[in-house]
matplotlib code that plots the C-alpha trace (Angstrom):
import matplotlib.pyplot as plt

x = [0.1, 1.2, 1.9, 2.5, 5.6, 4.5, 4.3, 3.3, 3.5, 0.9, 2.2, -0.1, 2.1, 0.9, 3.7, 2.6, 4.6, 4.7, 2.1, 3.7, 2.7, 6.1, 9.4, 7.1, 6.0, 8.8, 9.5, 6.1, 5.1, 8.0, 8.3, 4.5, 5.3, 8.9, 10.3, 13.4, 14.5, 17.8, 17.4, 20.8, 24.3, 26.6, 30.4, 33.6, 32.1, 28.9, 26.8, 23.0, 20.2, 16.5, 13.9, 12.4, 15.9, 16.0, 12.5, 13.4, 16.2, 14.2, 12.0, 14.6, 15.8, 12.3, 11.7, 14.6, 14.8, 11.3, 12.4, 14.9, 12.2, 11.7, 8.5, 6.5, 7.9, 11.3, 14.4, 17.2, 20.2, 21.9, 25.7, 26.7, 28.2, 26.4, 26.3, 23.7, 23.6, 22.5, 19.6, 18.7, 18.8, 17.1, 13.9, 13.7, 13.8, 10.5, 9.0, 9.6, 7.9, 10.9, 11.8, 15.4, 18.2, 20.9, 24.7, 28.0, 30.5, 32.8, 31.6, 34.1, 32.7, 32.2, 29.8, 27.9, 27.4, 26.0, 23.5, 22.5, 21.5, 20.0, 17.7, 17.2, 18.0, 17.3, 20.0, 22.7, 22.9, 26.2, 28.2, 31.7, 32.3, 30.9, 32.2, 34.3, 32.4, 32.1, 28.7, 27.1, 30.7, 31.2, 33.5, 31.3, 30.1, 28.2, 29.2, 25.7, 24.0, 23.1, 23.4, 25.5, 24.6, 26.6, 25.0, 26.3, 24.8, 26.3, 26.0, 26.9, 28.3, 24.6, 22.7, 21.7, 22.1, 21.9, 21.8, 24.2, 22.8, 23.2, 20.8, 20.1, 17.1, 16.6, 14.3, 11.7, 13.8, 12.0, 12.2, 14.6, 16.0, 13.7, 12.4, 9.3, 8.2, 8.3, 5.5, 5.2, 3.6, 7.0, 10.0, 13.4, 15.3, 17.6, 20.3, 20.6, 24.8, 26.8, 28.6, 27.3, 25.8, 24.2, 23.0, 19.0, 17.3, 14.7, 11.6, 10.2, 7.2, 6.4, 3.6, 6.3, 8.7, 5.6, 5.6, 9.0, 9.8, 6.3, 7.5, 11.0, 10.4, 7.6, 10.1, 12.5, 9.7, 12.2, 10.9, 11.9, 14.4, 16.6, 19.7, 22.3, 25.4, 25.2, 27.6, 25.9, 26.1, 22.9, 22.6, 21.5, 18.7, 20.4, 21.9, 18.9, 16.4, 17.1, 19.3, 18.5, 14.5, 13.2, 15.1, 13.8, 9.9, 9.9, 11.4, 14.9, 18.2, 21.0, 24.6, 26.6, 30.2, 32.8, 33.6, 30.3, 31.9, 32.0, 35.4, 36.2, 38.7, 35.8, 32.9, 32.9, 33.3, 30.1, 28.3, 28.8, 28.2, 25.0, 24.0, 23.2, 20.8, 21.4, 23.1, 23.0, 25.7, 26.9, 29.0, 32.1, 31.7, 30.9, 33.6, 36.0, 34.5, 35.1, 38.3, 39.0, 37.2, 40.0, 41.6, 38.5, 35.3, 35.0, 33.0, 30.8, 31.3, 29.8, 26.0, 23.8, 22.3, 19.0, 20.1, 22.0, 21.2, 23.1, 21.6, 22.9, 25.0, 25.1, 26.2, 28.4, 26.5, 30.3, 30.6, 27.1, 27.7, 30.8, 29.0, 26.8, 29.1, 30.9, 28.8, 26.2, 23.6, 21.1, 22.5, 19.0, 19.9, 17.7, 17.3, 15.8, 16.3, 16.4, 13.0, 11.5, 12.1, 15.0, 13.6, 11.5, 12.0, 14.1, 14.7, 12.4, 13.5, 14.0, 10.6, 8.6, 9.7, 12.6, 15.9, 17.0, 20.8, 21.0, 18.0, 16.9, 13.8, 10.0, 8.4, 7.9, 4.6, 5.1, 4.4, 7.6, 6.8, 9.8, 8.7, 9.9, 10.8, 7.3, 6.3, 4.5, 5.0, 7.9, 6.9, 8.2, 12.2, 12.2, 14.7, 13.2, 13.7, 12.5, 9.6, 8.4, 5.2, 3.4, 3.9, 7.1, 7.8, 8.7, 6.3, 9.2, 12.6, 12.6, 13.4, 13.6, 10.1, 12.0, 14.1, 10.4, 8.5, 10.7, 11.4, 8.1, 5.1, 1.5, 2.5, 5.6, 9.4, 11.1, 14.1, 16.8, 17.6, 17.3, 16.1, 13.6, 11.2, 10.7, 7.2, 7.3, 7.9, 11.2, 13.0, 16.6, 18.7, 21.1, 22.7, 22.0, 20.5, 23.0, 26.4, 25.2, 28.3, 27.1, 30.3, 29.1, 25.6, 26.2, 24.8, 26.8, 26.1, 29.1, 27.6, 27.1, 31.0, 31.8, 29.8, 31.6, 34.9, 34.3, 33.3, 36.9, 39.1, 41.4, 39.7, 38.5, 36.5, 35.8, 35.2, 34.0, 33.9, 33.7, 36.8, 36.5, 37.2, 37.2, 35.8, 33.7, 32.6, 33.3, 35.2, 35.1, 37.5, 38.1, 39.9, 40.6, 41.5, 43.0, 43.2, 46.5, 49.2, 50.6, 48.0, 47.0, 48.1, 45.9, 46.1, 44.8, 42.0, 41.1, 40.8, 38.7, 36.6, 36.4, 35.1, 31.8, 31.4, 30.0, 33.1, 31.9, 31.8, 35.3, 37.4, 39.5, 41.5, 42.2, 44.3, 45.7, 44.8, 45.4, 41.9, 38.9, 36.7, 34.1, 31.3, 30.0, 27.1, 29.2, 28.7, 31.1, 32.0, 31.8, 33.3, 36.3, 36.9, 36.7, 39.0, 41.4, 41.4, 40.2, 43.3, 44.1]
y = [0.0, 3.3, 5.5, 9.2, 10.7, 13.5, 12.5, 14.4, 12.9, 13.7, 13.5, 10.5, 9.7, 9.9, 12.9, 16.0, 19.0, 22.4, 25.0, 28.1, 30.7, 32.4, 33.4, 36.2, 32.9, 30.7, 30.2, 31.1, 27.4, 26.9, 30.0, 28.6, 25.2, 25.0, 28.4, 27.1, 24.4, 25.4, 26.0, 27.3, 26.4, 29.5, 30.4, 28.4, 27.9, 26.1, 28.1, 26.6, 29.6, 29.1, 29.7, 32.4, 34.1, 34.3, 34.8, 38.0, 39.5, 39.1, 41.4, 43.7, 44.1, 44.2, 47.1, 49.2, 48.6, 50.1, 53.1, 53.5, 54.4, 51.2, 50.5, 47.2, 46.0, 47.7, 45.5, 45.0, 43.5, 40.9, 40.2, 37.5, 34.2, 31.2, 33.2, 33.9, 37.5, 35.9, 34.2, 37.3, 39.6, 37.3, 36.7, 40.4, 41.7, 39.3, 40.7, 44.0, 43.4, 43.6, 41.6, 40.1, 39.8, 37.6, 37.9, 36.1, 37.9, 36.8, 39.0, 41.5, 44.8, 45.8, 42.8, 43.1, 47.2, 45.6, 43.6, 46.0, 48.5, 46.3, 45.3, 48.7, 48.1, 50.8, 49.3, 46.5, 44.3, 42.8, 41.2, 40.5, 39.2, 41.9, 45.0, 47.0, 46.5, 49.7, 49.7, 52.8, 54.3, 55.7, 53.0, 50.5, 50.8, 53.8, 55.3, 54.7, 56.1, 53.0, 52.9, 49.7, 48.8, 46.4, 44.1, 42.0, 39.2, 38.8, 35.7, 34.8, 31.2, 31.0, 31.2, 34.7, 37.2, 40.6, 42.8, 45.2, 47.1, 50.9, 51.8, 55.8, 57.1, 55.8, 58.7, 58.4, 57.9, 57.0, 53.3, 52.6, 49.4, 46.0, 46.4, 48.5, 45.0, 43.6, 43.8, 42.8, 39.3, 38.6, 37.1, 36.8, 38.1, 35.3, 35.7, 32.3, 31.4, 32.8, 35.9, 39.3, 39.8, 36.5, 36.3, 36.8, 38.3, 35.4, 37.0, 34.5, 34.7, 33.8, 31.7, 29.8, 29.7, 28.2, 25.9, 24.7, 24.3, 22.3, 19.7, 19.1, 18.9, 16.5, 14.5, 14.2, 13.9, 16.5, 17.1, 18.5, 15.6, 16.7, 18.3, 19.2, 21.3, 24.0, 22.9, 24.9, 28.8, 30.7, 32.7, 30.3, 27.7, 24.7, 26.3, 28.5, 26.1, 22.5, 23.2, 26.4, 26.8, 23.3, 23.0, 25.7, 25.3, 21.9, 22.7, 21.4, 22.2, 24.1, 24.0, 27.0, 26.0, 28.8, 31.6, 30.6, 28.6, 24.9, 23.2, 19.8, 19.2, 20.5, 18.5, 15.3, 17.5, 19.7, 17.1, 15.0, 18.6, 18.9, 15.3, 15.7, 13.3, 14.4, 16.6, 18.7, 18.8, 19.1, 15.9, 18.1, 18.2, 14.3, 13.5, 15.7, 13.8, 10.4, 11.0, 12.1, 10.0, 7.2, 9.5, 11.5, 10.1, 9.1, 5.9, 3.8, 7.5, 9.1, 10.2, 8.0, 9.8, 9.4, 9.9, 12.1, 14.1, 15.2, 18.2, 20.9, 19.0, 15.4, 12.6, 9.8, 6.2, 5.0, 7.6, 7.3, 4.0, 4.7, 7.3, 4.6, 2.3, 4.8, 6.7, 3.8, 5.9, 6.3, 8.9, 10.5, 12.3, 15.8, 18.2, 21.7, 25.4, 28.1, 29.1, 26.4, 27.2, 24.8, 21.0, 19.5, 16.4, 13.8, 9.9, 9.0, 8.0, 4.0, 3.2, 5.2, 4.0, 2.5, 4.3, 4.0, 4.8, 7.4, 9.0, 12.3, 10.4, 12.2, 15.0, 16.3, 18.7, 19.2, 18.2, 17.5, 16.5, 15.6, 17.1, 17.3, 20.3, 21.2, 20.8, 17.6, 15.3, 12.3, 8.7, 6.8, 6.6, 9.0, 12.3, 15.3, 18.9, 18.9, 21.5, 22.0, 23.0, 24.0, 26.5, 27.0, 27.9, 31.9, 34.3, 35.1, 37.4, 40.7, 42.9, 40.9, 40.1, 38.3, 35.8, 35.2, 34.8, 31.9, 30.1, 30.6, 29.4, 28.6, 28.1, 25.8, 26.6, 25.3, 24.1, 23.8, 20.4, 17.2, 13.7, 11.0, 9.7, 6.0, 4.3, 5.1, 8.8, 8.9, 11.3, 10.5, 13.6, 13.6, 16.7, 20.6, 21.4, 24.3, 22.1, 19.8, 19.3, 18.4, 16.6, 16.1, 16.1, 13.3, 15.0, 14.1, 14.9, 16.3, 14.9, 11.4, 11.6, 12.7, 10.3, 7.2, 9.0, 9.4, 5.3, 4.7, 3.1, 5.8, 8.8, 11.0, 13.7, 15.1, 17.6, 17.3, 20.0, 20.9, 21.4, 23.7, 21.7, 22.7, 19.5, 18.0, 21.2, 20.5, 17.3, 16.1, 17.7, 16.2, 17.7, 14.4, 14.6, 11.5, 10.2, 9.4, 11.8, 8.7, 6.6, 6.2, 7.7, 9.0, 5.8, 4.0, 6.0, 6.3, 2.7, 2.7, 4.9, 3.3, 0.2, 2.3, 5.1, 5.0, 5.7, 9.5, 10.4, 9.3, 12.2, 13.4, 15.9, 14.9, 16.4, 15.4, 18.1, 18.9, 20.1, 21.7, 25.3, 25.2, 28.2, 29.4, 27.5, 24.3, 23.3, 22.8, 26.3, 24.9, 29.0, 28.5, 24.8, 25.7, 28.7, 27.0, 23.2, 24.1, 24.0, 27.3]
z = [-0.2, -1.0, 1.9, 1.2, 1.7, 4.7, 8.7, 11.9, 15.3, 18.4, 22.0, 23.0, 26.0, 29.5, 29.7, 30.0, 28.8, 30.5, 29.8, 29.1, 26.8, 25.5, 27.6, 29.6, 31.8, 31.4, 35.1, 36.7, 37.0, 39.2, 41.1, 42.6, 42.8, 43.5, 44.3, 46.0, 43.6, 41.6, 38.1, 37.1, 38.5, 37.9, 38.5, 39.1, 42.7, 40.9, 43.0, 42.8, 42.0, 42.5, 40.4, 43.0, 42.8, 38.9, 38.5, 41.2, 39.2, 35.8, 37.3, 38.6, 35.3, 33.4, 35.6, 35.3, 31.7, 31.1, 33.1, 30.4, 28.2, 26.3, 25.3, 24.5, 20.9, 21.1, 20.2, 22.6, 21.6, 24.3, 24.0, 26.2, 26.8, 28.4, 31.7, 34.4, 32.9, 29.7, 31.0, 33.5, 30.6, 28.2, 30.9, 32.0, 28.7, 27.8, 31.1, 30.0, 26.8, 24.6, 21.5, 22.1, 19.6, 21.2, 19.5, 19.4, 21.7, 19.2, 16.1, 15.1, 16.5, 12.4, 12.0, 15.4, 14.7, 11.3, 12.7, 15.2, 12.9, 10.8, 13.2, 14.9, 18.5, 20.9, 23.3, 24.1, 26.7, 27.5, 30.1, 30.8, 27.4, 25.8, 27.4, 24.8, 22.5, 20.2, 19.3, 21.0, 21.8, 18.3, 17.1, 15.4, 11.9, 11.5, 14.6, 16.4, 19.1, 20.5, 24.5, 25.5, 29.2, 31.3, 33.0, 35.8, 38.1, 41.7, 43.2, 46.7, 47.8, 50.0, 46.6, 47.1, 44.1, 42.7, 39.4, 38.9, 35.9, 35.1, 32.7, 30.6, 29.0, 25.3, 24.6, 21.9, 18.9, 15.7, 15.1, 12.7, 10.6, 10.8, 14.1, 12.7, 11.5, 15.4, 17.8, 21.7, 20.1, 19.1, 21.6, 20.0, 16.8, 15.8, 13.2, 11.0, 10.6, 8.0, 7.8, 8.1, 4.4, 4.3, 7.4, 7.7, 10.8, 11.9, 14.2, 16.4, 18.5, 22.1, 20.6, 18.5, 21.1, 23.6, 20.6, 20.4, 24.0, 24.2, 21.7, 22.9, 26.6, 25.1, 23.0, 25.4, 28.8, 30.3, 34.2, 37.3, 37.6, 35.0, 34.5, 31.7, 31.0, 28.8, 26.0, 22.9, 22.6, 23.4, 20.9, 18.5, 18.3, 19.2, 22.4, 23.7, 23.0, 23.6, 26.8, 28.5, 27.9, 27.8, 30.4, 32.6, 31.2, 32.5, 36.1, 35.6, 36.2, 33.9, 34.7, 32.8, 32.6, 34.1, 32.1, 30.1, 27.6, 26.7, 28.0, 26.8, 30.1, 32.7, 31.1, 32.8, 36.3, 35.5, 34.4, 38.0, 39.5, 38.5, 38.6, 34.8, 32.7, 29.3, 27.3, 23.5, 21.0, 17.7, 16.2, 16.3, 20.3, 20.8, 18.4, 20.6, 24.3, 21.8, 21.3, 24.9, 26.5, 27.2, 29.3, 30.7, 30.7, 34.7, 33.6, 36.6, 38.2, 35.6, 36.3, 34.7, 31.7, 30.2, 26.4, 24.3, 21.9, 18.6, 16.3, 13.9, 11.8, 10.5, 12.9, 10.9, 12.1, 13.4, 15.5, 16.6, 17.9, 19.5, 21.4, 23.0, 23.9, 25.7, 27.7, 28.0, 27.0, 23.5, 21.1, 19.5, 16.3, 15.7, 13.1, 13.3, 11.9, 13.3, 11.0, 12.8, 16.3, 16.4, 16.5, 13.8, 14.0, 16.3, 17.2, 20.3, 23.3, 23.3, 25.6, 22.8, 19.4, 17.4, 16.7, 13.3, 13.3, 10.3, 10.3, 12.3, 13.6, 13.2, 13.2, 16.8, 16.8, 13.3, 9.4, 7.3, 3.8, 1.0, -2.4, -5.6, -7.6, -8.4, -4.9, -5.0, -2.3, -3.0, -2.7, 0.4, -0.1, -2.8, -2.3, -2.7, -0.4, 3.1, 3.9, 7.5, 8.9, 11.8, 14.9, 15.4, 11.6, 11.5, 9.4, 7.2, 7.4, 8.6, 6.2, 3.1, 1.4, -1.6, 0.4, 2.6, -0.7, -2.1, 1.8, 2.9, 0.7, 2.0, 5.7, 4.9, 5.3, 2.5, 4.4, 1.2, 2.3, 1.0, 2.5, 2.1, 4.3, 5.2, 5.7, 9.4, 8.8, 9.7, 7.6, 6.7, 5.3, 2.4, 1.9, 0.9, -2.7, -2.8, -1.6, -4.4, -6.8, -10.2, -11.9, -15.3, -14.9, -12.1, -8.9, -5.6, -2.1, -0.4, 2.9, 1.4, 0.6, 4.0, 5.9, 4.0, 4.5, 8.4, 8.3, 7.5, 9.9, 10.9, 9.9, 12.4, 10.3, 6.6, 4.2, 1.0, -1.7, -5.2, -7.3, -10.4, -13.6, -17.3, -18.8, -16.3, -14.8, -11.0, -9.5, -5.8, -3.4, 0.4, 3.3, 5.6, 9.5, 10.8, 14.2, 14.2, 12.3, 10.3, 10.5, 7.3, 3.3, 0.8, -1.3, 1.7, 1.8, -1.6, -1.8, 1.1, -0.8, -4.4, -2.2, -1.1, -3.4, -6.9, -9.2, -9.8, -6.0, -5.7, -4.6, -7.0, -5.1, -1.5, 1.2, 5.2, 7.2, 11.0, 11.5, 10.1, 10.3, 12.4, 12.5, 16.0, 15.7, 15.2, 11.9, 8.8, 7.5, 4.3, 2.7, 4.5, 4.0, 0.1, -0.2, 2.5, 0.6, -3.2, -5.5, -7.5]

ax = plt.figure().add_subplot(projection="3d")
ax.plot(x, y, z, "-o")
ax.set_aspect("equal")
plt.show()
């Protein structure tokens, strides 16, 4: 019997996800029912901050922002690492009715200034990682007249906390930039991955946020007994939705590593300190933890994990199996985009469904369709573009009507990803449309070739890219990182490729390199790979 290549999953479990309406009431239930339960573990001393204390800090920030003259629906920037200042600033701005745009503290001042100008933010909150940015003090691009307000959260060892935030007065300046398209129904503006020229602004409403958190919490049945360590940065959806907000919405706890950044050297100590039950990361970080596990993973002394989650980039099956053996927990692959408020699909918990290595699981609270070039659903097992529809999907991009019209069609998000659905609705990704290599008319998925290369014994990771060619148009190039510097030579790797790939997919150009470039989000930086390793 034919099964349409579309799928949706509704929560039929006894578990009930948290009832939140957005960022504004994210903490309310916990404050009512469990005010002294730990919400965050912060600083190098790993001090616990309760839900009541966190809500009090957010309320204080909201009051001060309101007194500064900011109006509901105004946009503010937030330049922080994964610190208490980020959490308090985000929730405080939400309680003041403002729309927050988290920004990467590592971006150059010129890019920060360009993004703030494009958005039309009226002020910027920074923690210690953002102090010194040129925005608003006459240094950034265009010498923006945007006030920068340092935010500090002082937490004592006893768990008492206070906010230090000296705000000025914003006045009644006319709204500029894309902020004119925002309202107080909006919660966030997230920038897509990429350079300033390519990054797009995605507005997400409180309703988008609430739907995303309900879906994530339901998928993993998160609750007050769960805890995690913040690995991924909060200025992208992966860390923000999957780790931070879903934990707070469900009454769990998040440990924020010292200095607000992931450290492989302290990771397992952090996990033990908070009695973590799960964590989520990109494949590159999973590879790091796996490579260091022989000397750093505490084994029986490690906290027992319910599951480990992987998202934001493809995870090869060899690594998945090795992680499950090492950590003694199921590895659940998930898939999402900024435009879908992060998660769209995930493998289920083992007690709720089958784990299918190589897939990114089933839809979680949305509908997923695989379509051909005409937008018609593909049969089961046939590759096409992945489209997503549901309450987590954004309405479009800010200040970019043309791109919005191309990407958002009749309520569907055209992801630009290629994939196939099986008869049970599990999605397997096969590549990105724009990444396809055209070798004499043969369309080659770099992601597929990378997966094969990663399965070669002795290969740690690989990146595949197009090499210009006068005869074929493009050929296949690859940059490969070895687990041991002298473990393999090029011919051994190519021999493995010839045994596992079609002849036209085998790399014509292969370089052995010491490391690959990654974006701040944790995905492979394909543009940098092309520039570094493609022959002239």
